[in-house]
MIDOSE-1310 file (N, C-alpha, C; in nm, 2 decimals, decimal comma, always signed):
residues 114
xxxx	-8,23/-1,90/+11,12/-8,12/-1,86/+11,04/-8,02/-1,77/+11,10; -8,06/-1,71/+11,21/-7,96/-1,63/+11,28/-7,84/-1,71/+11,32; -7,85/-1,83/+11,36/-7,73/-1,91/+11,40/-7,64/-1,93/+11,28; -7,70/-1,95/+11,16/-7,62/-1,98/+11,04/-7,55/-1,85/+10,99
xxxx	-7,59/-1,74/+11,03/-7,53/-1,62/+10,99/-7,39/-1,60/+11,05; -7,36/-1,66/+11,17/-7,23/-1,65/+11,23/-7,13/-1,76/+11,18; -7,18/-1,85/+11,10/-7,10/-1,96/+11,05/-7,03/-1,91/+10,92; -6,91/-1,93/+10,92/-6,83/-1,89/+10,80/-6,79/-2,02/+10,73
xxxx	-6,80/-2,01/+10,60/-6,75/-2,12/+10,52/-6,61/-2,10/+10,48; -6,53/-2,20/+10,51/-6,39/-2,19/+10,47/-6,36/-2,27/+10,35; -6,31/-2,21/+10,25/-6,27/-2,28/+10,13/-6,12/-2,31/+10,14; -6,08/-2,43/+10,12/-5,94/-2,47/+10,13/-5,87/-2,41/+10,01
xxxx	-5,76/-2,35/+10,04/-5,67/-2,29/+9,93/-5,60/-2,41/+9,87; -5,53/-2,38/+9,76/-5,46/-2,48/+9,69/-5,35/-2,54/+9,78; -5,28/-2,45/+9,85/-5,17/-2,49/+9,94/-5,23/-2,59/+10,05; -5,34/-2,55/+10,10/-5,40/-2,64/+10,21/-5,45/-2,77/+10,16
xxxx	-5,48/-2,78/+10,03/-5,53/-2,90/+9,97/-5,42/-3,00/+9,95; -5,30/-2,96/+9,95/-5,18/-3,05/+9,92/-5,16/-3,13/+10,04; -5,10/-3,25/+10,01/-5,06/-3,34/+10,12/-4,92/-3,30/+10,17; -4,89/-3,34/+10,29/-4,76/-3,31/+10,34/-4,64/-3,36/+10,25
xxxx	-4,67/-3,48/+10,19/-4,56/-3,53/+10,10/-4,54/-3,44/+9,98; -4,64/-3,39/+9,93/-4,62/-3,30/+9,81/-4,54/-3,18/+9,86; -4,57/-3,12/+9,98/-4,50/-3,01/+10,03/-4,36/-3,04/+10,04; -4,33/-3,15/+10,10/-4,19/-3,19/+10,12/-4,11/-3,20/+9,99
xxxx	-4,17/-3,26/+9,89/-4,10/-3,28/+9,76/-4,08/-3,15/+9,69; -4,18/-3,06/+9,71/-4,16/-2,92/+9,65/-4,05/-2,85/+9,72; -4,05/-2,86/+9,85/-3,94/-2,79/+9,93/-3,81/-2,85/+9,89; -3,80/-2,98/+9,88/-3,68/-3,05/+9,84/-3,64/-3,00/+9,70
xxxx	-3,73/-2,99/+9,60/-3,70/-2,94/+9,47/-3,65/-2,79/+9,48; -3,71/-2,72/+9,56/-3,67/-2,57/+9,58/-3,53/-2,57/+9,63; -3,50/-2,65/+9,73/-3,37/-2,65/+9,80/-3,26/-2,69/+9,69; -3,29/-2,79/+9,61/-3,20/-2,84/+9,51/-3,18/-2,72/+9,40
xxxx	-3,28/-2,66/+9,37/-3,27/-2,55/+9,27/-3,18/-2,43/+9,33; -3,20/-2,40/+9,46/-3,12/-2,30/+9,52/-2,98/-2,34/+9,53; -2,96/-2,47/+9,57/-2,82/-2,52/+9,58/-2,75/-2,52/+9,45; -2,82/-2,57/+9,34/-2,76/-2,57/+9,21/-2,73/-2,43/+9,16
xxxx	-2,82/-2,33/+9,19/-2,79/-2,20/+9,15/-2,67/-2,14/+9,23; -2,66/-2,17/+9,35/-2,55/-2,13/+9,44/-2,42/-2,18/+9,39; -2,42/-2,31/+9,36/-2,30/-2,38/+9,30/-2,26/-2,32/+9,17; -2,35/-2,29/+9,08/-2,32/-2,22/+8,96/-2,26/-2,09/+8,98
xxxx	-2,32/-2,01/+9,07/-2,27/-1,88/+9,10/-2,12/-1,89/+9,16; -2,10/-1,98/+9,25/-1,96/-2,00/+9,30/-1,87/-2,04/+9,19; -1,91/-2,12/+9,10/-1,83/-2,16/+8,99/-1,79/-2,05/+8,90; -1,89/-1,96/+8,87/-1,86/-1,84/+8,79/-1,77/-1,75/+8,86
xxxx	-1,78/-1,73/+8,99/-1,70/-1,64/+9,06/-1,55/-1,70/+9,06; -1,54/-1,83/+9,09/-1,41/-1,89/+9,08/-1,34/-1,88/+8,95; -1,42/-1,90/+8,84/-1,37/-1,88/+8,71/-1,32/-1,74/+8,68; -1,40/-1,64/+8,73/-1,36/-1,50/+8,71/-1,23/-1,47/+8,78
xxxx	-1,22/-1,52/+8,90/-1,09/-1,49/+8,98/-0,98/-1,56/+8,91; -0,99/-1,68/+8,87/-0,88/-1,75/+8,80/-0,84/-1,68/+8,67; -0,94/-1,63/+8,60/-0,91/-1,55/+8,48/-0,83/-1,43/+8,51; -0,87/-1,36/+8,61/-0,80/-1,23/+8,65/-0,66/-1,26/+8,69
xxxx	-0,64/-1,37/+8,76/-0,50/-1,41/+8,80/-0,42/-1,45/+8,68; -0,48/-1,51/+8,58/-0,40/-1,54/+8,46/-0,36/-1,41/+8,39; -0,45/-1,31/+8,39/-0,42/-1,19/+8,32/-0,31/-1,12/+8,39; -0,31/-1,12/+8,53/-0,20/-1,06/+8,60/-0,07/-1,13/+8,58
xxxx	-0,07/-1,27/+8,58/+0,05/-1,35/+8,55/+0,11/-1,32/+8,42; +0,02/-1,32/+8,32/+0,07/-1,29/+8,18/+0,12/-1,15/+8,17; +0,06/-1,05/+8,24/+0,11/-0,92/+8,24/+0,25/-0,91/+8,30; +0,28/-0,98/+8,41/+0,41/-0,98/+8,46/+0,51/-1,04/+8,37
xxxx	+0,47/-1,15/+8,30/+0,56/-1,22/+8,20/+0,59/-1,12/+8,09; +0,49/-1,05/+8,04/+0,50/-0,96/+7,93/+0,60/-0,84/+7,97; +0,58/-0,80/+8,09/+0,67/-0,69/+8,14/+0,81/-0,74/+8,15; +0,84/-0,85/+8,20/+0,97/-0,91/+8,21/+1,03/-0,93/+8,07
xxxx	+0,95/-0,98/+7,98/+1,00/-1,00/+7,85/+1,03/-0,87/+7,78; +0,95/-0,76/+7,80/+0,98/-0,63/+7,75/+1,11/-0,57/+7,80; +1,13/-0,59/+7,93/+1,26/-0,54/+7,99/+1,38/-0,61/+7,93; +1,37/-0,75/+7,91/+1,47/-0,82/+7,85/+1,50/-0,78/+7,71
xxxx	+1,39/-0,75/+7,63/+1,41/-0,71/+7,50/+1,48/-0,58/+7,49; +1,45/-0,48/+7,58/+1,52/-0,36/+7,59/+1,67/-0,37/+7,62; +1,70/-0,46/+7,71/+1,84/-0,49/+7,75/+1,92/-0,55/+7,63; +1,85/-0,64/+7,56/+1,92/-0,71/+7,45/+1,94/-0,61/+7,33
xxxx	+1,84/-0,52/+7,32/+1,86/-0,42/+7,21/+1,97/-0,32/+7,24; +1,99/-0,28/+7,37/+2,10/-0,20/+7,41/+2,23/-0,27/+7,39; +2,24/-0,40/+7,43/+2,36/-0,48/+7,41/+2,39/-0,49/+7,26; +2,29/-0,51/+7,18/+2,32/-0,52/+7,03/+2,38/-0,38/+6,98
xxxx	+2,32/-0,27/+7,03/+2,38/-0,14/+6,98/+2,52/-0,13/+7,02; +2,55/-0,17/+7,15/+2,69/-0,16/+7,20/+2,78/-0,25/+7,12; +2,74/-0,37/+7,09/+2,82/-0,46/+7,01/+2,84/-0,41/+6,87; +2,74/-0,34/+6,81/+2,76/-0,29/+6,68/+2,86/-0,18/+6,68
xxxx	+2,86/-0,09/+6,78/+2,96/+0,01/+6,79/+3,10/-0,05/+6,81; +3,11/-0,15/+6,89/+3,24/-0,22/+6,92/+3,29/-0,28/+6,79; +3,20/-0,35/+6,72/+3,24/-0,41/+6,59/+3,30/-0,30/+6,49; +3,22/-0,19/+6,48/+3,27/-0,09/+6,39/+3,40/-0,03/+6,44
xxxx	+3,42/-0,02/+6,57/+3,55/+0,03/+6,62/+3,67/-0,07/+6,59; +3,64/-0,20/+6,61/+3,75/-0,30/+6,60/+3,78/-0,32/+6,45; +3,69/-0,30/+6,36/+3,72/-0,33/+6,22/+3,75/-0,21/+6,14; +3,77/-0,09/+6,20/+3,80/+0,03/+6,13/+3,94/+0,01/+6,06
xxxx	+3,95/+0,06/+5,94/+4,08/+0,04/+5,87/+4,20/+0,11/+5,94; +4,17/+0,22/+6,00/+4,28/+0,29/+6,07/+4,34/+0,21/+6,18; +4,25/+0,15/+6,26/+4,29/+0,07/+6,37/+4,36/-0,06/+6,33; +4,30/-0,12/+6,22/+4,37/-0,24/+6,17/+4,51/-0,22/+6,12
xxxx	+4,52/-0,10/+6,05/+4,66/-0,07/+6,00/+4,75/-0,04/+6,12; +4,71/+0,03/+6,22/+4,80/+0,05/+6,33/+4,83/-0,07/+6,40; +4,74/-0,17/+6,42/+4,77/-0,29/+6,49/+4,87/-0,38/+6,40; +4,85/-0,38/+6,27/+4,94/-0,45/+6,18/+5,08/-0,40/+6,19
xxxx	+5,10/-0,27/+6,20/+5,23/-0,21/+6,21/+5,29/-0,24/+6,35; +5,21/-0,23/+6,45/+5,26/-0,24/+6,59/+5,29/-0,39/+6,62; +5,19/-0,48/+6,61/+5,20/-0,62/+6,65/+5,28/-0,70/+6,56; +5,25/-0,69/+6,43/+5,31/-0,78/+6,33/+5,43/-0,72/+6,26
xxxx	+5,45/-0,59/+6,28/+5,57/-0,53/+6,22/+5,55/-0,51/+6,07; +5,43/-0,50/+6,02/+5,41/-0,48/+5,88/+5,43/-0,34/+5,84; +5,47/-0,32/+5,72/+5,49/-0,18/+5,66/+5,42/-0,17/+5,53; +5,40/-0,06/+5,48/+5,34/-0,04/+5,35/+5,43/-0,09/+5,24
xxxx	+5,38/-0,15/+5,14/+5,47/-0,21/+5,04/+5,53/-0,09/+4,96; +5,65/-0,12/+4,91/+5,72/-0,02/+4,83/+5,69/-0,05/+4,68; +5,74/+0,04/+4,60/+5,71/+0,02/+4,45/+5,78/-0,10/+4,41; +5,72/-0,18/+4,33/+5,78/-0,30/+4,28/+5,75/-0,42/+4,36
xxxx	+5,70/-0,41/+4,48/+5,66/-0,52/+4,56/+5,52/-0,57/+4,53; +5,44/-0,48/+4,48/+5,30/-0,52/+4,44/+5,30/-0,57/+4,30; +5,25/-0,69/+4,28/+5,23/-0,74/+4,15/+5,08/-0,76/+4,12; +5,04/-0,69/+4,01/+4,90/-0,70/+3,98/+4,88/-0,81/+3,88
xx	+4,79/-0,91/+3,91/+4,76/-1,02/+3,82/+4,65/-0,99/+3,73; +4,66/-1,04/+3,60/+4,55/-1,01/+3,51/+4,43/-1,08/+3,54
């Protein structure tokens, strides 16, 4: 029995019991899983970048629109002042006298209708 004491029994592990074909299909499955996960990750990153670009683009459009709104509001205020100036009774009376030669009516020229 001394000779048998030096002999070691080797038990095949699960991995060693597999055939080369099974190993290849598992490796292939693993590669596909890694590839699919990588493609999903790239897709998510591209979607995130696209969304950030949309946010920036809309921000610029909002800024431009806000500036335009301010300019139009200022122009409206200026036009309101101009309208008030042009339609003031004193100015209209002065222009009627100067350009059209109109004068204030005398007594008897005004007829009040019932």
